C-alpha positions in Angstrom: 11.9 -23.3 0.8 7.8 -23.5 -1.0 8.2 -23.5 -4.7 7.1 -19.9 -6.1 9.9 -17.3 -4.1 10.4 -16.1 -1.0 9.5 -18.1 1.9 10.1 -14.7 4.2 8.6 -12.2 1.9 5.4 -11.7 0.7 3.9 -9.2 -2.5 1.6 -7.1 -1.1 0.4 -3.7 -2.9 2.3 -1.1 -4.7 2.2 2.5 -3.9 2.4 5.6 -6.7 0.8 3.7 -9.8 -1.5 5.8 -11.2 -1.7 6.1 -14.5 0.3 6.5 -18.4 -0.3 6.9 -21.8 -3.4 5.3 -22.4 -6.9 8.0 -21.8 -8.9 7.1 -19.2 -12.5 6.3 -18.9 -15.5 7.9 -17.3 -18.0 6.0 -15.3 -21.1 6.8 -13.3 -23.2 4.8 -10.5 -26.8 5.4 -10.5 -26.7 3.9 -7.0 -23.7 5.5 -5.1 -24.6 8.8 -7.7 -20.9 9.6 -8.1 -18.3 9.5 -10.7 -15.5 7.6 -11.0 -11.9 7.7 -13.9 -10.6 4.5 -14.8 -7.0 4.6 -15.5 -4.4 2.1 -17.0 -1.5 0.7 -14.8 0.5 -1.5 -17.1 -1.1 -4.8 -17.3 -4.5 -3.8 -14.9 -6.6 -1.0 -13.8 -7.0 1.2 -11.4 -10.6 2.9 -10.7 -11.0 6.0 -8.4 -14.0 7.9 -7.2 -13.7 11.4 -8.3 -15.1 12.8 -5.2 -11.8 12.2 -3.3 -10.0 10.6 -5.8 -9.6 7.4 -3.9 -8.3 4.5 -5.1 -11.7 1.7 -4.7 -10.7 -1.5 -7.1 -8.0 -2.7 -8.4 -8.1 -5.3 -11.4 -6.3 -8.7 -12.1 -3.8 -8.5 -14.0 -3.8 -9.3 -18.1 -0.7 -11.1 -19.6 0.2 -8.2 -21.9 -0.2 -4.3 -21.1 -3.1 -2.2 -21.7 -3.8 -0.4 -24.9 -7.0 1.7 -25.0 -10.3 1.8 -21.9 -13.9 1.9 -22.7 -16.9 1.5 -20.3 -20.3 1.5 -19.7 -22.7 1.4 -17.2 -22.2 -1.7 -16.4 -18.6 -3.4 -17.8 -15.4 -1.9 -18.6 -13.0 -2.8 -21.5 -9.4 -2.6 -22.0 -7.7 -4.1 -25.0 -4.1 -5.8 -24.3 -2.6 -6.9 -27.6 -4.9 -8.7 -30.0 -7.9 -9.3 -27.3 -10.4 -7.7 -25.7 -11.8 -7.9 -22.5 -14.1 -7.1 -20.2 -14.1 -7.1 -16.5 -17.2 -6.5 -13.9 -17.1 -5.2 -11.0 -14.1 -3.0 -11.7 -11.8 -6.6 -11.2 -12.7 -9.3 -12.8 -12.6 -11.0 -16.4 -15.9 -11.7 -17.3 -16.3 -12.0 -21.0 -13.0 -12.0 -23.1 -13.6 -11.6 -26.9 -10.7 -13.4 -28.9 -11.2 -12.2 -32.8 -8.3 -9.3 -34.5 -4.6 -10.4 -36.2 -2.8 -7.3 -35.0 -3.0 -5.2 -31.7 -6.2 -3.2 -31.1 -6.2 0.8 -30.2 -10.0 1.4 -30.0 -13.0 0.8 -28.3 -15.6 1.6 -28.1 -19.2 0.7 -26.2 -22.6 0.8 -28.4 -25.8 -0.2 -26.0 -25.4 -4.0 -26.5 -22.3 -4.3 -28.1 -18.7 -2.8 -28.1 -16.8 -1.7 -31.0 -13.1 -2.1 -31.6 -10.8 -0.9 -33.9 -7.0 -2.1 -34.5 -3.6 -1.5 -35.8 -4.5 -3.6 -39.2 -7.7 -1.8 -40.4 -9.9 -4.6 -39.0 -13.3 -3.2 -37.6 -15.4 -5.1 -35.3 -18.5 -5.5 -34.2 -19.3 -7.7 -30.6 -22.4 -8.7 -29.4 -20.8 -8.6 -25.7 -23.6 -10.8 -24.1 -22.7 -13.7 -25.9 -19.4 -12.3 -27.0 -19.8 -13.4 -30.8 -18.9 -11.3 -33.6 -21.8 -9.0 -34.7 -20.1 -7.3 -37.8 -16.9 -6.9 -39.1 -15.3 -4.4 -41.2 -11.9 -4.1 -43.4 -10.3 -1.1 -44.6 -7.6 0.1 -46.9 -4.8 1.3 -43.8 -3.0 3.1 -46.6 -6.5 4.9 -48.0 -8.4 5.2 -44.5 -6.3 4.7 -41.3 -8.2 4.2 -39.2 -7.9 6.9 -35.7 -11.3 8.1 -33.8 -14.0 6.7 -33.7 -16.9 8.1 -31.7 -21.1 7.2 -31.6 -23.4 11.0 -32.1 -26.1 11.3 -29.9 -29.1 10.5 -30.9 -27.6 8.5 -34.2 -29.3 5.2 -33.7 -26.9 2.6 -34.1 -24.8 5.0 -36.1 -20.4 5.2 -35.6 -18.6 8.7 -37.0 -14.8 7.3 -38.1 -12.2 9.3 -38.2 -8.7 8.6 -40.1 -5.5 10.2 -40.2 -5.7 11.0 -43.5 -8.6 13.5 -43.0 -11.3 12.0 -44.2 -14.3 10.5 -42.0 -17.4 8.0 -42.3 -20.4 7.5 -40.9 -21.5 3.7 -40.5 -24.8 2.4 -39.7 -23.0 -0.9 -38.0 -27.1 -2.5 -37.6 -27.3 -2.3 -41.6 -23.8 -2.3 -42.4 -24.0 0.5 -44.2 -21.5 3.8 -45.4 -23.9 6.7 -45.1 -21.8 9.4 -46.0 -18.3 10.6 -46.4 -17.1 13.3 -45.3 -13.9 15.0 -47.5 -12.0 16.1 -44.3 -9.5 19.0 -44.0 -6.7 17.4 -45.4 -4.9 16.7 -42.2 -5.1 13.7 -39.8 -8.0 13.2 -37.2 -6.2 12.7 -33.8 -9.3 12.8 -31.4 -13.7 12.8 -32.4 -16.3 14.1 -29.4 -19.5 14.7 -29.2 -20.7 18.4 -28.7 -23.7 19.1 -25.7 -25.2 20.4 -29.2 -27.1 17.6 -30.9 -25.4 17.6 -34.6 -22.5 19.0 -33.9 -19.1 17.3 -33.0 -16.3 18.4 -32.3 -12.6 17.3 -34.2 -8.9 17.7 -33.2 -6.4 17.0 -36.6 -2.8 16.2 -36.2 -1.6 20.3 -37.6 -3.8 21.4 -34.2 -6.5 23.1 -35.8 -10.0 22.0 -34.0 -12.7 21.9 -36.2 -16.8 22.1 -35.1 -18.7 20.7 -37.7 -22.3 19.8 -38.1 -21.9 16.7 -39.3 -26.4 17.0 -40.6 -25.8 19.4 -43.1 -21.7 19.2 -43.6 -21.1 22.4 -42.8 -18.5 24.1 -40.9 -19.2 26.3 -37.5 -15.9 27.7 -36.0 -12.8 26.3 -36.3 -9.5 27.0 -33.3 -5.5 26.6 -34.0 -3.4 25.1 -31.5 -0.1 26.4 -31.2 1.1 22.7 -29.5 1.1 20.4 -31.9 -1.7 18.1 -32.8 -4.9 17.6 -30.0 -4.3 15.4 -28.2 -7.7 15.7 -26.4 -10.7 17.3 -26.7 -13.8 18.1 -23.3 -17.0 20.1 -23.9 -18.3 21.5 -20.6 -22.1 20.7 -20.1 -23.3 22.3 -17.2 -23.8 25.4 -19.2 -20.8 27.9 -19.9 -20.1 26.9 -23.6 -16.8 25.8 -22.7 -14.2 23.5 -24.6 -10.7 22.2 -23.7 -8.0 20.8 -25.4 -4.8 18.7 -24.6 -1.3 19.0 -26.1 1.4 16.9 -26.2 3.7 18.8 -24.3 1.2 18.9 -21.2 -1.2 22.4 -21.8 -4.4 22.7 -21.5 -6.4 25.2 -23.8 -9.7 26.6 -22.7 -12.1 28.2 -25.8 -15.0 30.1 -25.6 -17.2 28.3 -28.2 -19.9 31.4 -28.3 -17.2 34.0 -28.5 -15.4 32.0 -30.8 -12.0 33.0 -29.0 -9.0 31.5 -26.4 -10.6 31.5 -22.7 -7.0 30.8 -20.8 -3.9 28.4 -21.1 -2.4 26.5 -18.6 1.1 25.3 -19.3 2.2 22.4 -17.9 -0.4 20.6 -16.1 1.5 17.3 -17.0 5.0 16.9 -17.5 4.5 14.7 -20.3 1.5 14.8 -23.4 -2.3 15.1 -22.1 -3.6 11.5 -22.3 -7.1 11.9 -21.7 -9.6 15.0 -20.6 -12.9 14.3 -19.7 -15.9 16.7 -18.7 -18.0 16.0 -16.0 -21.6 15.4 -17.3 -23.3 18.7 -15.4 -20.5 20.2 -12.9 -17.5 22.1 -13.9 -15.0 19.8 -13.0 -12.8 18.3 -15.8 -10.1 15.4 -15.2 -7.2 15.2 -17.1 -4.2 12.2 -17.0 -1.3 11.7 -18.7 1.9 9.4 -19.1 3.5 11.8 -16.4 1.6 8.8 -13.4 -0.9 11.4 -12.3 -4.4 12.2 -12.6 -5.9 15.6 -11.7 -9.0 16.6 -11.2 -9.5 21.0 -12.1 -12.5 22.9 -11.3 -13.4 26.0 -13.6 -14.1 28.6 -10.8 -12.4 31.4 -11.9 -12.5 34.6 -13.7 -12.9 34.4 -17.2 -13.2 30.8 -17.1 -9.9 29.7 -15.8 -9.4 26.5 -13.7 -7.8 25.9 -11.0 -6.0 22.6 -9.4 -8.7 20.9 -6.8 -7.4 17.5 -6.3 -4.7 15.0 -7.7 -2.8 12.3 -7.5 0.5 12.1 -8.0 3.7 9.0 -8.2 7.0 9.5 -10.1 7.1 9.8 -13.9 10.2 8.5 -14.1 11.0 5.5 -12.2 12.8 6.0 -8.5 16.5 5.5 -8.1 16.8 6.0 -4.0 14.3 4.7 -1.7 14.1 5.1 2.5 11.6 4.8 5.6 11.0 8.3 7.1 10.8 8.6 10.6 9.7 5.6 13.1 7.1 4.1 12.8 7.1 2.7 9.3 4.4 4.9 7.6 6.5 6.8 5.1 8.5 6.3 2.4 10.5 8.8 0.8 11.5 8.4 -2.3 13.8 10.5 -5.1 12.6 9.6 -8.8 14.7 10.1 -12.2 12.5 12.7 -12.3 13.5 15.1 -10.5 10.8 14.5 -7.3 10.8 13.7 -3.6 7.9 12.3 -2.7 6.2 10.6 0.3 4.1 8.1 -0.2 2.2 6.8 3.5 1.6 3.3 3.5 -1.2 3.6 5.6 -3.8 5.6 3.5 -3.1 8.0 -0.3 -4.4 10.9 1.1 -1.6 11.2 3.3 0.9 11.2 0.7 3.6 14.1 0.1 4.9 15.5 -2.7 8.5 17.8 -2.0 8.1 18.8 -5.4 11.4 19.6 -7.8 14.9 21.1 -6.5 15.4 24.2 -7.5 18.7 26.4 -8.1 17.6 29.4 -6.1 14.3 29.2 -4.6 14.1 32.7 -3.1 15.5 34.4 -5.8 15.7 33.1 -9.5 11.4 31.9 -9.7 11.1 35.2 -9.6 12.6 36.4 -12.4 11.0 37.2 -15.8 12.4 35.5 -18.9 13.8 32.3 -16.8 12.5 28.6 -18.9 10.7 27.2 -15.6 12.8 23.2 -17.0 16.6 25.9 -16.4 15.3 26.2 -12.9 15.2 22.5 -11.7 18.0 21.1 -9.6 19.8 17.2 -11.2 17.7 14.3 -10.1 18.5 13.2 -6.8 20.9 10.5 -6.8 21.2 9.9 -2.6 19.6 11.5 0.7 19.7 11.0 4.2 16.9 11.8 6.9 15.8 12.2 10.4 13.3 13.3 12.2 13.7 14.2 15.0 14.1 18.0 14.4 11.8 17.7 11.5 9.3 20.0 13.4 12.4 22.7 13.9 14.1 23.0 10.9 15.2 21.2 7.8 15.7 17.6 8.2 16.1 15.7 4.7 19.2 16.2 2.7 19.9 15.4 -1.1 23.2 14.9 -3.8 22.4 15.8 -6.6 23.3 14.7 -10.4 26.3 16.6 -11.6 26.1 19.3 -8.8 28.6 20.3 -5.7 26.3 21.3 -3.4 23.8 19.3 -1.2 19.8 20.3 -1.2 18.1 20.4 2.2 14.5 19.5 2.2 11.6 20.0 4.5 9.4 17.5 5.7 7.2 18.8 7.5 6.5 22.0 5.0 6.8 19.8 2.1 9.6 21.7 0.0 12.3 22.4 -0.6 15.0 23.9 2.3 16.3 27.1 3.0 19.9 25.5 2.2 22.3 24.8 -0.6 25.6 23.4 1.3 28.3 24.5 -0.4 31.6 23.7 -0.3 34.4 26.2 -0.3 35.8 27.8 -2.6 38.5 25.5 -4.0 36.3 22.4 -4.2 32.9 23.5 -6.2 34.0 21.7 -8.7 34.0 18.7 -7.2 30.2 16.0 -7.2 28.8 15.8 -4.5 28.0 11.2 -3.4 27.7 10.4 0.1 25.2 12.3 2.4 24.4 11.6 6.0 22.5 13.5 9.1 23.6 12.9 12.4 21.6 10.9 14.8 20.2 14.3 16.8 19.2 16.3 13.8 21.4 18.6 13.7 24.2 18.5 11.2 24.5 17.5 7.9 27.7 15.5 7.4 28.2 14.9 2.9 31.1 13.5 0.6 32.1 14.5 -2.4 33.8 13.2 -5.6 37.7 15.0 -4.9 37.6 13.2 -1.4 36.3 15.3 1.3 33.9 14.7 3.9 32.1 18.1 4.5 30.5 19.3 8.5 27.4 21.6 8.0 24.5 22.6 11.0 21.3 22.0 9.0 19.6 24.9 11.7 21.9 27.3 10.4 23.2 26.1 7.4 26.9 26.9 8.2 29.8 25.3 7.1 31.7 23.8 10.1 34.9 22.2 9.3 36.1 19.0 7.4 37.4 15.9 7.8 41.4 14.9 8.3 43.8 17.6 6.4 41.6 19.1 3.5 40.8 15.4 2.3 39.3 12.0 4.2 39.9 10.0 1.2 42.1 10.3 -1.8 39.4 9.4 -4.5 35.2 8.8 -4.4 34.0 9.0 -0.9 31.5 6.4 -1.2 29.6 6.3 1.7 29.1 8.0 5.7 28.0 7.7 8.2 28.1 8.9 12.2 26.9 6.4 15.1 23.7 6.8 17.8 26.2 8.9 19.9 28.1 10.8 17.8 31.0 9.7 19.3 32.7 7.9 15.7 31.9 8.6 12.4 32.3 6.2 9.8 33.7 6.9 5.8 34.4 5.1 2.5 36.1 5.8 -0.7 37.1 4.3 -4.1 40.9 4.6 -2.8 39.4 1.4 -1.4 39.3 1.8 2.6 37.7 2.6 5.0 38.4 5.2 7.8 37.2 5.6 11.8 37.4 9.2 12.5 36.3 11.3 16.1 33.1 13.0 15.3 34.0 16.8 17.1 37.8 16.9 16.7 37.4 15.2 13.0 40.9 13.4 13.6 40.8 9.6 11.8 41.7 6.9 14.9 41.7 4.1 12.2 41.4 2.4 8.7 40.9 -0.5 7.0 42.1 -1.7 3.8 39.4 -3.3 2.2 39.2 -6.1 -0.9 38.0 -3.6 -3.2 36.7 -0.6 -3.3 33.3 -0.1 -2.0 29.9 0.7 -4.2 27.8 1.7 -0.6 27.8 1.9 2.6 25.4 1.4 5.2 25.6 1.1 9.1 22.8 0.0 11.7 23.0 2.0 14.8 21.3 0.8 16.7 24.3 -2.6 17.1 26.8 -0.8 15.8 27.1 -2.9 12.4 28.6 -1.4 9.2 27.2 -3.2 6.2 29.6 -2.5 2.8 29.2 -3.7 -1.0 32.1 -4.2 -3.4 32.1 -3.7 -6.7 33.0 -7.4 -6.9 29.5 -8.8 -5.3 30.7 -9.4 -2.1 29.5 -8.0 1.4 31.6 -7.0 4.1 30.2 -6.3 7.9 32.5 -4.4 9.8 32.2 -3.9 14.1 31.8 -1.8 15.2 33.5 -1.3 18.1 36.1 -3.5 17.5 36.5 -2.2 13.9 37.2 -5.9 11.9 35.3 -7.0 9.4 33.2 -10.1 10.9 30.9 -11.5 8.2 32.0 -12.0 4.8 28.9 -12.7 2.0 29.6 -13.4 -1.4 26.5 -15.0 -4.0 25.1 -11.5 -6.1 25.8 -12.1 -9.4 26.1 -8.5 -10.1 26.7 -5.0 -9.0 24.9 -4.5 -5.6 22.0 -1.4 -5.6 21.8 -1.1 -2.4 20.8 -2.9 1.3 19.1 -2.5 4.6 19.1 -3.7 8.0 16.0 -5.1 10.2 15.1 -3.3 13.0 17.2 -5.1 15.6 20.2 -6.2 13.2 20.1 -9.8 12.3 19.1 -9.4 8.9 20.7 -7.8 5.8 18.5 -7.0 2.4 20.6 -6.6 -0.3 19.7 -6.2 -3.5 21.7 -5.9 -6.8 21.6 -5.6 -10.8 21.2 -9.8 -11.0 17.4 -9.2 -10.5 17.9 -10.5 -6.9 17.1 -9.8 -3.3 18.9 -11.4 -0.6 18.1 -11.4 3.4 21.4 -13.0 5.1 21.0 -14.1 8.6 24.0 -11.8 11.1 24.3 -14.5 13.5 24.4 -18.0 11.3 26.7 -16.2 8.6 24.4 -17.8 5.7 21.6 -17.0 3.4 17.8 -17.7 4.7 16.2 -16.2 2.0 16.7 -15.4 -2.0 14.2 -14.8 -4.8 14.3 -13.0 -8.3 11.8 -10.3 -9.7 11.1 -10.1 -13.3 13.0 -6.3 -13.0 15.8 -5.5 -11.4 16.0 -4.3 -8.3 17.8 -0.4 -7.6 16.5 0.4 -4.1 15.4 -1.2 -1.0 13.9 0.1 2.0 12.3 -2.2 6.1 10.7 -0.3 7.8 11.9 0.5 11.4 8.9 -1.4 12.3 9.8 -4.9 10.8 6.5 -5.7 8.6 7.0 -4.3 5.4 10.1 -4.3 2.6 9.9 -1.3 -0.1 12.1 -2.0 -3.0 12.5 0.2 -6.8 13.1 -0.8 -9.9 14.7 0.1 -12.6 11.5 -0.5 -15.3 8.7 0.6 -13.2 7.2 4.5 -11.3 5.9 2.4 -7.8 7.4 1.7 -5.2 6.6 -2.2 -4.2 5.9 -3.5 -0.5 6.2 -6.7 0.5 5.4 -7.7 4.0 6.7 -9.5 6.5 6.2 -13.9 6.9 7.6 -14.4 10.2 5.5 -11.5 11.6 2.0 -13.4 11.1 3.1 -16.6 12.2 6.2 -19.3 12.0 8.3 -19.4 9.2 11.5 -22.0 8.7 14.4 -20.0 7.7 16.9 -22.7 7.2 19.9 -22.1 5.3 20.7 -21.7 1.8 23.3 -24.2 -0.5 26.2 -21.8 -2.2 23.8 -23.0 -5.4 20.7 -22.7 -4.6 18.8 -21.5 -7.3 16.5 -18.7 -6.8 12.8 -18.4 -8.0 10.8 -16.1 -9.4 8.5 -14.0 -7.0 6.0 -11.6 -9.1 5.7 -7.7 -8.4 3.2 -7.1 -5.7 -0.4 -5.9 -7.6 0.9 -7.3 -10.8 0.0 -10.7 -10.7 -3.7 -12.1 -11.7 -5.5 -13.7 -9.3 -5.5 -17.6 -9.8 -8.7 -19.5 -10.3 -9.6 -20.9 -7.1 -10.2 -24.7 -6.7 -12.8 -26.1 -6.2 -13.3 -27.9 -2.2 -14.4 -31.5 -2.5 -16.7 -32.6 -0.1 -14.2 -35.1 1.6 -11.9 -31.6 2.3 -14.6 -30.0 3.4 -15.8 -32.5 5.8 -12.0 -32.6 7.0 -12.5 -30.1 9.4 -10.8 -29.9 13.1 -11.6 -30.3 16.4 -9.9 -28.6 19.4 -9.6 -31.1 22.4 -11.2 -30.0 25.2 -7.7 -29.5 28.0 -4.8 -29.6 25.7 -2.4 -30.2 28.3 -2.3 -31.4 31.8 0.2 -28.8 32.4 -2.6 -26.1 31.0 -4.9 -24.1 31.8 -7.9 -23.2 29.1 -10.4 -20.0 29.8 -14.1 -20.4 30.0 -14.6 -18.2 27.1 -17.7 -16.9 29.2 -18.5 -12.5 28.6 -16.7 -11.3 31.6 -20.1 -10.2 32.6 -21.0 -13.3 33.9 -18.2 -13.7 36.7 -16.7 -10.6 37.0 -19.3 -8.8 39.6 -20.1 -12.2 41.1 -18.4 -10.4 44.4 -20.5 -7.2 43.7 -23.8 -8.9 42.9 -25.3 -7.2 46.3 -24.4 -3.6 45.3 -25.8 -4.1 42.3 -29.1 -5.1 43.5 -29.7 -2.6 45.5 -28.8 0.2 42.3 -31.2 -1.9 40.6 -33.5 -2.3 42.5 -37.5 -2.8 40.8 -39.9 0.1 41.6 -43.1 -1.5 40.7 -44.5 -5.0 42.1 -43.3 -8.4 40.4 -46.4 -9.8 37.6 -47.4 -12.9 37.6 -46.4 -14.7 34.6 -48.7 -16.0 32.5 -50.1 -20.0 33.0 -48.1 -22.1 30.7 -49.6 -23.2 27.1 -51.5 -26.4 27.1 -49.5 -28.4 24.7 -46.0 -28.9 26.7 -46.4 -32.0 27.2 -47.3 -34.2 31.2 -46.1 -37.4 32.9 -49.3 -40.1 33.2 -50.1 -39.9 36.7 -53.2 -38.3 38.9 -50.5 -36.0 40.3 -50.8 -33.7 36.7 -46.6 -33.0 36.2 -44.9 -31.3 32.9 -42.7 -33.4 31.6 -38.6 -32.6 31.9 -36.4 -34.0 29.1 -34.0 -37.0 30.1 -30.9 -37.1 31.2 -28.2 -38.3 29.0 -25.9 -40.5 29.7 -22.3 -39.0 29.8 -24.5 -36.2 32.3 -24.9 -39.6 34.7 -21.5 -40.5 34.4 -19.6 -36.8 34.8 -21.8 -35.5 38.2 -20.1 -32.9 39.0 -20.1 -31.5 34.9 -24.0 -30.9 34.8 -23.9 -27.8 38.0 -21.3 -26.7 35.1 -23.5 -26.8 32.9 -26.3 -25.1 34.6 -24.1 -22.7 36.0 -22.6 -21.5 32.7 -26.3 -20.7 31.4 -27.0 -18.5 34.5 -26.5 -14.5 34.7 -24.5 -13.2 37.9 -27.9 -12.6 39.7 -28.9 -16.3 39.3 -25.4 -17.4 40.2 -25.3 -15.5 43.1 -28.7 -17.2 44.3 -28.3 -21.4 44.3 -24.2 -21.1 45.3 -26.6 -18.9 48.2 -29.3 -21.4 48.5 -26.3 -24.3 49.3 -26.2 -24.1 53.0 -29.5 -25.4 55.5 -30.5 -21.4 55.9 -31.1 -20.9 52.5 -32.9 -24.4 51.5 -29.7 -26.2 51.1 -27.9 -29.1 52.9 -23.4 -29.2 54.6 -23.2 -32.0 51.8 -23.7 -29.8 48.9 -21.3 -27.2 50.3 -18.8 -29.4 50.7 -20.0 -31.5 46.6 -19.1 -27.7 45.7 -15.6 -28.2 47.0 -15.4 -30.9 45.1 -16.6 -29.2 42.0 -14.5 -26.2 42.3 -11.6 -28.4 43.4 -12.3 -30.6 40.2 -11.6 -27.7 38.0 -8.5 -26.5 39.1 -7.8 -30.3 38.4 -8.9 -30.5 35.3 -7.6 -26.5 34.2 -10.6 -26.3 32.5 -12.4 -22.7 32.9 -9.9 -21.6 34.9 -11.3 -18.1 34.9 -14.6 -19.4 36.6 -13.3 -21.3 38.9 -11.6 -18.3 40.9 -14.9 -16.3 40.3 -17.4 -19.0 41.6 -14.8 -19.7 44.4 -14.3 -16.6 45.6 -18.2 -15.8 46.1 -18.6 -19.2 47.4 -16.7 -18.5 50.2 -17.9 -15.3 50.8 -21.4 -16.3 51.6 -20.2 -19.6 53.2 -16.8 -19.6 55.2 -19.1 -18.7 58.3 -20.3 -21.4 58.1 -18.3 -23.9 57.4 -15.7 -22.5 59.9 -17.5 -24.9 61.9 -17.7 -28.0 59.9 -14.1 -29.8 60.3 -14.6 -32.1 57.2 -15.1 -28.8 55.3 -12.3 -26.7 56.8 -10.2 -29.7 55.2 -11.3 -30.3 52.3 -11.0 -26.9 51.7 -7.2 -26.7 53.4 -6.1 -29.4 49.9 -7.9 -27.0 47.8 -5.8 -24.0 49.2 -3.2 -26.4 47.9 -4.0 -27.2 45.0 -4.8 -23.7 43.6 -0.9 -22.2 45.5 0.4 -24.6 43.6 -1.6 -24.0 40.8 -0.4 -20.6 40.1 2.8 -21.7 41.2 2.6 -23.5 37.9 1.4 -20.9 35.4 3.3 -18.3 37.6 6.4 -19.5 35.8 4.9 -20.1 32.7 4.4 -16.5 32.4 8.1 -15.8 33.6 9.7 -17.6 31.1 7.4 -15.8 28.3 8.0 -12.8 29.9 12.2 -12.9 29.7 11.8 -15.0 25.9 10.2 -11.7 25.0 12.5 -9.5 26.6 15.7 -11.3 25.5 14.1 -10.8 22.0 13.4 -7.1 22.8 17.2 -6.3 23.8 19.4 -9.0 22.0 21.2 -7.7 18.9 23.3 -10.3 18.1 
């Protein structure tokens, strides 16, 4: 196995990462005439176009998480720890700024300078071009703890600084002079924002007060009070109406009319966390917001009364996903249930195909309409397990989920992107139990739900009615840990904390057989096509049971932590498991061995291999994204060997979070060492000519094409030859022809073949027709052409051209050749060679097709 991780999987990208707690930065591209929003996602940042919120760039990763972002027309600046980085083209680090002793928390680009401030009160003005320190200011955090800064419009070389003590200072960074000190309002400053009016600044405070202040006159023009706590962001509309937007830590946004000095409207729960950043697009009624709930939203202010509506958004999980499963047979959609209580679908093709099925609610049809009920009180707890089936999703609900601490299971509609109409509730005597396991039959008609009291109930998904239960009231004496049905709805398999694996008849719901396990099962997974059932036990071992023989056929040991999830490959040959020991292991069922194992930085909690086998999806404990890994075996040969029992896995970096390694320079020796393929790899192979089909496919129909393309005007005489063409000395003037090389003289049959390759279909037809004595040729030329075709078939080169030329040759000259005994004898030998060549080729085709058919249909 190569050093660096997995020999089977390679990191591809991450889905569902859009934003964190860092305020976004907005850029305008003059050439594209388009706005771009830059958001931080941990150690890197993403760039989206505002028009479609499509991702256009992902930056290289930094060593630490990004703490603040800023951008000008050329560069994006990001602070991580004590360093500041400048990125070009939204990706590459082109400059590093060293000099801070504490973590940087504020950035402000100002012309050719960049101003950065750290938590220790150190403010540095950098020269962006050289990376050198232009000015350094030191503030005492006890008297002036810097909390915000901005550049007042039209104030050359001036910067306004705000403090958590409430005072403000106006500095000239060119002369390093303090110009004026504003005493403040005895409350901490959280936000400073330039208004459309010159000299007027919006000031947000820690108490929720918003102050509109004229810094030239040091006069407060107006003030507002927000009841939701500190001001987290401020934005002024610049397209005409005097509207200001303010954000809060609760995720609410208020819109204020500066002309009438009153509140226009308010939007609650814009984000489920604090509003990290809010910015109006210049000259447009669009507001861009982002928050720590992993969401970017664009709002348009076109409602009556100045209200805003959501125009477009990109939103992932605000808390780490716990369960992921591929939905459908094309492998393009991944269902993900998160700790935030949402159920979402991420597309591996494009983000515009993502779906958010939303939060579950206790009674979506009635309680949502009741007044006085808090929105949070209607939400269901997070999903602990779910199952989906795409076969009948257009007819009725196709997803069933179990929720933490809930006895009923909820249905969801994937096609309508909403919660379904039913809550599948067990009979009254068992409503105190908790639903723990769920499965949907392959036909999509029934749902099986296991509970903590040991019951396994059957429900009809079309009507939502209870259709019975397995066993005499209870299927297990403990908590049901897994339930599954086979492809034909003949068998049902259940397992529970009573260490038993039970087989039931699906229709009669009677038990047929049971197996005693060596430990309590943690989870269960069935591969319906192969009939292989995998069980993860609490002693960190894995069992594979054959549904046909109902016996344990494989047992795997190697994990050193609780096994969280597992998935089968589409053909049932591999079993991929993830555990709390931070390893992802791939087990080969036919050989019964471990063939791949690698470590990740965060413990994986969910895994799913696509039905097409191209991508492996994983979710992790401390990340809100879904990570995709490509299957290397689909791209080329991969040497998979059994790994020893004492194998020590190496770390594999999570996709989309690693910095690009510097490219090594290629030496001149490496550049010149290029491989040149030989003309023929082997005598038993055939090689095509790589000529376009138009050169040889239409040769048999060239006469029809000529009649169709007959010219309507008489031919024009060609111009005279230029005077500078070389001539041969002598009495008769003749043009000099290129000298034949020695290689052309040695290989007589290759020369006419090369000449024919340079000709078009009409020229090839003319040359072959002119071989006969009637066309100006001779009988020995016809015989030589047959020898040339025989040589081509013997060498195996230009296989397609040889057949095309031979077909046209026989069509034109077969009647005259039938009177020549020598030519007919040569043609008979050529026919034998054709038949033998085709027999070899057909045998190779049959062998390849047989092997391909076997690999597609064989399971184990």
